[in-house]
C-alpha positions as CSV (number, residue, x, y, z in Angstrom):
1,M,-34.6,14.5,15.3
2,K,-31.0,14.9,14.2
3,W,-29.9,11.4,15.2
4,K,-32.8,9.6,13.6
5,A,-32.6,11.7,10.4
6,K,-29.0,10.9,10.0
7,M,-29.4,7.2,10.6
8,A,-32.3,7.1,8.2
9,A,-30.4,9.0,5.5
10,A,-27.5,6.6,6.0
11,F,-29.7,3.5,5.5
12,V,-31.6,4.9,2.5
13,G,-28.3,6.1,0.9
14,I,-26.8,2.6,1.2
15,A,-29.8,1.0,-0.6
16,L,-30.0,3.6,-3.3
17,L,-26.3,3.8,-4.1
18,A,-25.4,0.2,-4.0
19,G,-24.9,0.1,-7.7
20,A,-22.9,3.4,-7.9
21,G,-19.2,3.7,-8.6
22,G,-16.9,2.9,-5.7
23,V,-13.5,2.1,-4.3
24,F,-11.1,-0.6,-5.2
25,A,-7.9,-1.0,-3.2
26,G,-8.0,2.6,-2.1
27,I,-8.8,4.1,-5.6
28,N,-12.1,4.5,-7.5
29,L,-13.7,1.4,-9.0
30,Q,-16.2,1.7,-11.8
31,E,-18.6,-0.6,-13.7
32,V,-18.8,-3.4,-11.2
33,P,-22.2,-5.0,-11.6
34,V,-24.4,-5.4,-8.5
35,S,-27.0,-8.1,-8.4
36,G,-30.0,-8.5,-6.0
37,D,-31.9,-5.7,-4.3
38,G,-28.9,-3.7,-3.1
39,V,-27.7,-3.4,0.5
40,G,-30.0,-3.2,3.4
41,F,-31.4,-5.1,6.4
42,S,-32.7,-8.6,5.8
43,S,-35.7,-7.6,7.9
44,A,-37.4,-4.2,8.0
45,E,-38.8,-5.1,11.5
46,T,-35.3,-5.7,12.8
47,A,-34.1,-2.4,11.3
48,D,-36.9,-0.5,12.9
49,V,-36.2,-2.1,16.3
50,G,-32.5,-1.4,16.0
51,I,-33.0,2.2,15.0
52,E,-35.4,2.8,17.9
53,K,-33.0,1.2,20.4
54,I,-30.1,3.3,19.1
55,E,-32.3,6.4,19.2
56,K,-33.3,5.6,22.8
57,V,-29.6,5.2,23.9
58,Y,-28.7,8.5,22.2
59,E,-31.6,10.3,24.0
60,L,-30.6,8.9,27.3
61,I,-27.0,10.0,26.9
62,Q,-28.0,13.4,25.6
63,E,-30.4,14.1,28.5
64,N,-28.7,12.4,31.4
65,Y,-24.9,12.2,30.9
66,M,-23.0,14.0,33.6
67,E,-20.9,16.1,31.2
68,E,-21.4,18.0,28.0
69,I,-21.4,15.8,24.9
70,D,-20.4,16.5,21.3
71,E,-23.5,15.2,19.4
72,E,-21.7,14.9,16.0
73,K,-18.9,12.8,17.5
74,L,-21.4,10.6,19.3
75,I,-23.2,9.9,16.0
76,N,-20.0,9.3,14.1
77,G,-18.8,7.0,16.8
78,A,-21.9,4.9,16.6
79,L,-21.7,4.6,12.8
80,S,-18.0,3.8,13.0
81,G,-18.6,1.2,15.7
82,M,-21.3,-0.5,13.5
83,V,-18.8,-0.8,10.6
84,E,-16.0,-1.9,12.9
85,E,-18.1,-4.9,14.0
86,L,-17.7,-6.3,10.5
87,N,-14.0,-6.9,11.5
88,D,-13.1,-6.0,8.0
89,P,-10.0,-3.6,7.7
90,H,-11.3,-2.4,4.3
91,S,-14.8,-1.4,5.3
92,V,-15.0,1.9,7.0
93,Y,-17.3,4.8,7.8
94,M,-15.8,8.2,6.8
95,E,-17.2,11.4,8.3
96,E,-17.2,14.4,6.0
97,Q,-13.6,15.5,6.5
98,S,-12.2,12.0,6.2
99,A,-14.3,11.5,3.0
100,E,-13.0,14.7,1.6
101,H,-9.4,13.7,2.3
102,F,-10.1,10.3,0.7
103,N,-11.6,11.8,-2.4
104,Q,-8.6,14.2,-2.7
105,S,-6.3,11.2,-2.9
106,L,-8.1,10.1,-6.0
107,E,-7.2,13.3,-7.8
108,S,-4.1,13.9,-10.0
109,S,-2.2,15.0,-6.9
110,F,-2.6,15.5,-3.1
111,E,-0.4,16.6,-0.2
112,G,0.8,14.1,2.4
113,I,3.5,11.4,2.9
114,G,2.4,9.1,0.0
115,A,1.4,5.8,1.5
116,E,-1.6,3.4,1.4
117,V,-2.7,2.4,4.9
118,S,-5.1,0.0,6.4
119,M,-6.3,-1.1,9.9
120,V,-4.9,-4.5,10.7
121,D,-5.8,-6.1,14.1
122,G,-6.7,-2.6,15.4
123,V,-3.4,-1.0,14.4
124,V,-2.9,1.4,11.5
125,T,-0.6,-0.4,9.1
126,I,1.3,0.6,6.0
127,V,0.1,-1.3,3.0
128,S,2.6,0.2,0.6
129,P,4.4,3.5,0.2
130,F,4.1,5.2,-3.2
131,R,7.0,5.2,-5.6
132,D,9.4,8.2,-4.9
133,S,7.1,9.4,-2.2
134,P,8.3,11.0,1.1
135,A,7.2,7.8,2.8
136,E,9.4,5.6,0.6
137,K,12.4,8.0,0.8
138,A,12.1,7.9,4.6
139,G,12.4,4.1,4.6
140,I,8.8,3.2,5.4
141,Q,8.0,-0.3,4.3
142,P,4.9,-2.5,3.8
143,N,3.5,-3.9,7.0
144,D,5.1,-1.2,9.2
145,R,2.7,-0.6,12.1
146,V,2.1,3.1,13.0
147,L,2.0,3.3,16.8
148,E,2.3,7.1,17.2
149,V,1.9,10.2,15.2
150,D,3.9,13.2,16.5
151,G,4.1,11.4,19.8
152,E,0.4,10.8,20.1
153,S,-0.7,7.2,20.4
154,T,-2.9,5.8,17.6
155,E,-4.4,3.2,20.0
156,G,-8.1,3.5,20.0
157,A,-8.1,5.9,17.1
158,T,-10.0,5.2,13.9
159,L,-8.1,4.8,10.6
160,Q,-9.5,8.1,9.4
161,E,-8.5,9.9,12.6
162,T,-4.9,8.7,12.2
163,V,-4.8,9.4,8.5
164,A,-6.0,13.0,9.1
165,K,-3.0,13.5,11.5
166,I,-0.5,12.0,9.1
167,R,-1.6,14.1,6.2
168,G,-0.8,17.8,6.0
169,E,0.6,20.6,4.0
170,K,3.6,20.3,1.8
171,G,6.8,21.2,3.6
172,T,5.6,20.3,7.1
173,T,7.1,17.4,9.0
174,V,5.3,14.5,10.7
175,T,7.1,12.0,13.1
176,L,5.8,8.4,13.0
177,T,6.6,5.8,15.6
178,I,7.0,2.6,13.7
179,Q,7.0,-1.1,14.8
180,R,8.6,-3.2,12.1
181,Q,8.2,-6.9,11.8
182,G,11.3,-8.6,13.2
183,A,12.3,-5.6,15.3
184,S,11.8,-5.9,19.0
185,T,11.5,-2.1,19.7
186,P,9.8,0.7,17.8
187,F,11.7,3.5,16.1
188,H,10.9,7.0,14.9
189,V,10.8,8.2,11.4
190,E,10.5,11.9,10.4
191,V,8.7,12.4,7.1
192,V,8.5,15.8,5.3
193,R,5.1,16.0,3.6
194,D,5.0,16.9,-0.1
195,E,2.7,17.1,-3.1
196,I,2.1,13.5,-4.2
197,P,1.6,13.3,-8.0
198,V,-0.3,10.4,-9.3
199,E,2.1,9.3,-12.0
200,T,1.6,5.6,-12.5
201,V,3.6,4.2,-15.4
202,Y,7.4,4.3,-16.0
203,S,9.3,2.5,-18.7
204,K,12.8,2.0,-20.0
205,M,14.8,-0.4,-22.2
206,F,17.5,-2.7,-20.9
207,T,20.1,-4.0,-23.3
208,E,21.5,-7.3,-22.0
209,D,24.1,-9.1,-24.2
210,G,22.7,-7.4,-27.3
211,Q,19.1,-8.3,-26.4
212,K,16.5,-5.5,-25.9
213,I,14.4,-6.1,-22.8
214,G,11.6,-3.7,-22.1
215,Y,10.7,-2.7,-18.5
216,I,7.4,-1.2,-17.4
217,E,6.7,-0.3,-13.8
218,I,3.1,0.3,-12.7
219,T,2.9,2.2,-9.4
220,S,-0.9,2.2,-9.2
221,F,-4.0,1.8,-11.4
222,S,-5.5,5.2,-12.0
223,E,-8.0,6.4,-14.7
224,D,-5.1,7.0,-17.2
225,T,-2.9,4.1,-16.3
226,A,-4.1,1.8,-19.1
227,S,-3.7,4.4,-21.8
228,E,-0.2,5.3,-20.5
229,F,0.7,1.6,-20.4
230,E,-0.5,1.1,-24.0
231,E,1.5,4.1,-25.2
232,Q,4.7,3.1,-23.5
233,L,4.3,-0.6,-24.5
234,K,3.9,0.5,-28.1
235,T,7.0,2.7,-27.9
236,L,9.0,-0.2,-26.5
237,E,7.7,-2.6,-29.3
238,E,8.6,0.0,-32.0
239,D,12.1,0.2,-30.5
240,G,12.6,-3.5,-31.1
241,M,11.8,-4.9,-27.6
242,E,12.4,-8.7,-27.5
243,G,11.1,-9.3,-24.0
244,L,9.0,-7.5,-21.3
245,I,9.2,-7.1,-17.6
246,I,6.1,-5.8,-15.8
247,D,6.9,-4.6,-12.3
248,V,4.0,-4.1,-9.8
249,R,6.1,-4.1,-6.6
250,G,4.8,-1.6,-4.0
251,N,1.6,-1.0,-6.1
252,P,-1.4,-0.4,-3.8
253,G,-4.0,-1.1,-6.4
254,G,-6.5,1.0,-8.3
255,F,-9.2,1.1,-10.9
256,L,-10.6,-2.3,-11.9
257,N,-11.2,-1.2,-15.5
258,S,-7.5,-0.1,-15.7
259,V,-6.2,-3.5,-14.9
260,E,-8.7,-5.1,-17.2
261,D,-7.6,-2.8,-20.0
262,I,-4.0,-3.7,-19.4
263,G,-4.9,-7.3,-19.3
264,D,-6.4,-6.9,-22.8
265,L,-2.9,-5.8,-23.9
266,V,-0.8,-8.6,-22.5
267,I,-3.0,-11.6,-21.5
268,P,-3.8,-14.1,-24.3
269,G,-7.2,-13.6,-25.9
270,G,-10.1,-15.6,-24.5
271,E,-8.4,-16.1,-21.1
272,N,-9.9,-14.7,-17.9
273,I,-8.2,-11.6,-16.5
274,V,-10.3,-11.6,-13.3
275,Q,-13.6,-12.8,-11.9
276,I,-15.8,-10.8,-9.7
277,Q,-18.1,-12.7,-7.2
278,D,-21.1,-11.1,-5.6
279,P,-22.5,-12.0,-2.1
280,D,-24.9,-14.6,-3.7
281,G,-22.0,-16.4,-5.4
282,N,-22.7,-15.1,-8.9
283,V,-19.5,-14.5,-10.9
284,V,-18.8,-12.1,-13.7
285,Q,-15.7,-12.8,-15.8
286,S,-13.5,-10.3,-17.5
287,V,-12.1,-12.0,-20.6
288,S,-9.1,-10.8,-22.5
289,T,-9.8,-9.5,-26.0
290,L,-6.2,-9.6,-27.2
291,K,-6.2,-10.8,-30.8
292,E,-2.8,-12.3,-30.9
293,K,-0.5,-13.5,-28.0
294,K,2.6,-11.4,-27.6
295,P,5.5,-12.8,-29.6
296,Y,8.0,-12.1,-26.8
297,P,8.4,-13.5,-23.3
298,I,6.9,-11.6,-20.3
299,V,7.9,-11.8,-16.7
300,G,6.1,-10.1,-13.8
301,V,7.8,-8.8,-10.6
302,I,5.9,-8.7,-7.3
303,D,6.5,-8.2,-3.6
304,R,4.5,-8.0,-0.4
305,G,3.6,-4.4,-1.2
306,S,1.7,-5.5,-4.4
307,V,-1.9,-5.2,-3.4
308,S,-5.4,-5.9,-4.9
309,A,-5.5,-4.6,-8.5
310,S,-1.8,-5.3,-8.8
311,E,-2.5,-8.8,-7.5
312,I,-5.2,-9.2,-10.2
313,L,-2.6,-8.5,-12.9
314,A,0.0,-10.7,-11.3
315,A,-2.4,-13.6,-11.0
316,A,-3.6,-13.1,-14.6
317,L,0.0,-13.2,-15.8
318,K,0.7,-16.4,-13.9
319,E,-2.5,-18.3,-14.5
320,A,-3.9,-17.0,-17.8
321,G,-0.6,-16.1,-19.5
322,N,1.5,-18.9,-18.0
323,Y,4.2,-16.3,-17.4
324,D,6.7,-16.3,-14.6
325,L,6.4,-14.1,-11.5
326,V,9.6,-13.2,-9.7
327,G,9.8,-11.9,-6.1
328,E,7.8,-12.4,-2.9
329,T,4.2,-13.4,-2.2
330,T,1.9,-10.5,-2.5
331,Y,-0.2,-8.7,0.2
332,G,-3.3,-10.8,-0.2
333,K,-6.3,-8.5,-0.6
334,G,-9.1,-10.3,-2.5
335,T,-12.1,-8.0,-1.8
336,V,-13.7,-5.1,-3.6
337,Q,-15.1,-2.0,-1.9
338,Q,-17.6,0.5,-3.0
339,A,-17.8,4.1,-1.6
340,L,-21.4,4.9,-0.8
341,D,-22.5,8.5,-0.5
342,L,-24.6,9.1,2.7
343,G,-25.9,12.4,1.5
344,D,-24.3,14.8,3.9
345,G,-20.6,14.6,2.7
346,S,-19.9,11.4,4.7
347,E,-19.4,8.1,3.0
348,L,-19.4,4.4,3.8
349,K,-16.7,2.3,2.2
350,L,-18.0,-1.2,2.2
351,S,-16.6,-4.5,1.0
352,M,-19.2,-5.9,-1.3
353,F,-17.5,-8.3,-3.7
354,K,-14.7,-10.9,-3.9
355,W,-12.4,-11.0,-6.8
356,L,-11.1,-14.4,-8.0
357,T,-8.0,-15.3,-10.1
358,P,-8.5,-16.6,-13.6
359,D,-8.6,-20.1,-12.2
360,G,-11.1,-19.2,-9.6
361,H,-8.8,-18.9,-6.5
362,W,-9.6,-16.4,-3.7
363,I,-6.2,-15.0,-2.6
364,N,-7.5,-13.0,0.4
365,E,-5.0,-13.1,3.3
366,E,-2.9,-15.5,1.2
367,G,-1.5,-13.5,-1.7
368,V,-0.2,-14.5,-5.1
369,E,2.9,-16.7,-4.9
370,P,5.8,-16.1,-7.3
371,T,6.9,-18.9,-9.6
372,V,10.5,-17.9,-8.8
373,E,10.9,-16.7,-5.2
374,V,13.7,-14.1,-4.8
375,M,14.3,-12.1,-1.6
376,Q,16.2,-8.9,-1.6
377,P,19.4,-8.5,0.6
378,D,18.7,-8.3,4.3
379,Y,19.4,-4.6,4.4
380,F,16.4,-4.0,2.2
381,Y,14.2,-4.9,5.2
382,S,16.3,-3.2,7.9
383,P,14.7,-0.7,10.3
384,V,16.1,2.8,9.9
385,L,18.3,4.4,12.6
386,S,16.1,6.7,14.8
387,L,18.3,8.8,17.1
388,E,17.1,12.0,18.7
389,E,19.2,15.1,18.3
390,E,21.0,14.6,21.6
391,E,21.6,10.9,21.3
392,T,24.9,9.3,20.4
393,L,26.0,5.7,19.9
394,S,29.7,5.2,20.6
395,E,32.1,2.4,21.6
396,G,30.7,0.5,24.5
397,S,27.1,1.2,23.5
398,Y,24.7,-1.8,23.3
399,G,21.2,-2.3,22.0
400,E,19.0,-2.7,19.0
401,Q,19.9,0.7,17.5
402,V,23.6,-0.4,17.5
403,A,22.5,-3.7,15.7
404,V,20.6,-1.6,13.2
405,A,23.6,0.6,12.5
406,Q,25.8,-2.5,12.1
407,N,23.4,-4.0,9.6
408,I,23.3,-0.8,7.6
409,L,27.2,-0.5,7.7
410,E,27.5,-4.1,6.5
411,G,25.0,-3.5,3.7
412,L,27.0,-0.5,2.6
413,G,30.1,-2.6,2.3
414,Y,31.9,-1.7,5.6
415,S,33.0,-4.3,8.2
416,P,31.3,-3.5,11.6
417,G,32.0,-7.0,13.0
418,Q,29.3,-9.3,14.3
419,N,25.8,-7.7,14.2
420,E,24.9,-8.4,17.8
421,G,24.3,-4.9,19.0
422,L,27.6,-4.3,20.8
423,F,29.5,-1.2,19.6
424,D,33.0,-2.5,19.6
425,V,36.4,-1.4,18.2
426,Q,35.5,-2.9,14.8
427,T,32.2,-1.1,14.7
428,R,33.9,2.2,15.6
429,Q,36.4,1.7,12.7
430,A,33.6,1.0,10.3
431,V,31.8,4.2,11.4
432,E,35.1,6.2,10.9
433,D,35.5,4.7,7.4
434,F,31.9,5.8,6.5
435,Q,32.4,9.3,8.0
436,A,35.6,9.7,6.1
437,K,33.9,9.0,2.8
438,T,30.8,11.1,3.4
439,D,30.9,14.8,2.8
440,G,30.1,17.0,5.8
441,L,30.7,14.4,8.5
442,A,33.4,14.7,11.1
443,V,35.4,11.5,11.7
444,T,34.6,10.8,15.3
445,G,33.8,7.0,15.2
446,A,30.5,7.8,17.0
447,I,27.0,7.8,15.5
448,D,25.2,11.0,16.3
449,H,21.9,12.2,14.7
450,E,23.7,13.7,11.7
451,T,25.7,10.5,11.0
452,A,22.5,8.4,11.6
453,T,20.7,10.5,9.0
454,S,23.6,10.0,6.5
455,L,23.6,6.3,7.1
456,N,19.8,6.1,6.5
457,Q,20.2,8.1,3.3
458,A,23.1,5.9,2.0
459,L,21.0,2.8,2.7
460,L,18.0,4.2,0.8
461,D,20.3,5.1,-2.1
462,L,21.7,1.5,-2.1
463,I,18.2,0.0,-2.0
464,R,17.0,2.1,-4.9
465,S,20.0,1.2,-7.1
466,E,19.2,-1.3,-9.9
467,E,22.5,-2.9,-9.4
468,N,21.4,-4.3,-6.0
469,D,17.9,-5.3,-7.1
470,R,18.0,-9.1,-7.0
471,Q,14.4,-9.5,-8.1
472,L,14.9,-7.3,-11.2
473,K,18.2,-9.1,-12.0
474,E,16.4,-12.5,-11.9
475,A,13.6,-11.2,-14.1
476,L,16.2,-10.1,-16.7
477,N,17.9,-13.5,-16.4
478,L,14.6,-15.3,-17.0
479,I,13.9,-13.2,-20.1
480,Q,17.4,-13.9,-21.5
481,E,17.1,-17.6,-20.9
482,Q,13.8,-17.7,-22.8
483,L,15.3,-15.8,-25.6
484,S,18.4,-18.0,-25.9
């Protein structure tokens, strides 16, 4: 029967593919050893009884339910429910279309908004937007909770169902209803989907008081990241680099072997880069093969959007390299997943390992703490203004959207008065000053949809300016201090 065949195929597929390549922090993981007999039921008898019971329920529904049923949805629901009982946001059953979307995201580019998402406490949550992605440009931040997609609630939907709605063709628009930490009411964000290239390494040279300080940003760990890092590191060294900053802020993770290879380039030889622990407690260590410790100081930069593989590198810099980390405590994902092919296009993404820091710490749900904590200005964490076309905020208005506007105006250098959500005379004057300095805006003193959009864009431009990046500035200062 169709149900029994699919269930049997699923269980056999899990056992046979337990040692295959898989997924790590949302991107493919390779060469993770698997010990034991693979994944399966501890008791064949229990498995048989369970399958028979599931089959019986399926037959009863199929033969007796009062309305027509979709057999495929029923099967997928049962499989999803089984995985959801693990209460693990990183383990998930993906039906064929979801698996196809997921695998497309592993390619050199894909179409969508450009954000890593997860299911947290039953709510689809942003792990991190990709660098220069539509999601980042729209102001989406780590830990934003997605309540609605195009006005349709995500409550009760699976992660894959929500992701399928968020993704779409380049040039189309999706409206997300976001609940941000610290904000009492949700707000809407319109995101224009685009092609998301998987470019992972960016570098430049800063010259501070005559000192050359190299800067390498890693946005994710793909197949080519380590080779790109090595090439750009070599260029910086040949250009006379005296210190190095490695930035993994907003990095959602990636290939384990990529972060290990990068560790071989910057972590002192003989030190652990990462340790992988299997369900039986067996640990495999990845040890740096770097021949000579780098002759220049290194500082890492992290934030709450640094996830999994980026946390591995951060922890290695801190514990194995004894290097400083600047910024905020990272996301806290200390598990390893493998994607297991179920034979019909569907896949099971299952947490199978823990990763430990060089000193043996498990940072899951805790994160890697910086050695030098630096928060960005308050406006970095501000919600965006979300006004409908017909909405206007003007003198006398009151509420959270007014408070958001006041916070943005203050961050932009205007003087809106006390940020308590009352649109008073001083707020109106600040709006007029902003409108007067912004091309294409009429000076009305009121915030309509067009002015709100301009305020949001001005805030994003401010956030992305290196001059306002306190964490980067502190990293540069630390390098200079160590060079003096």
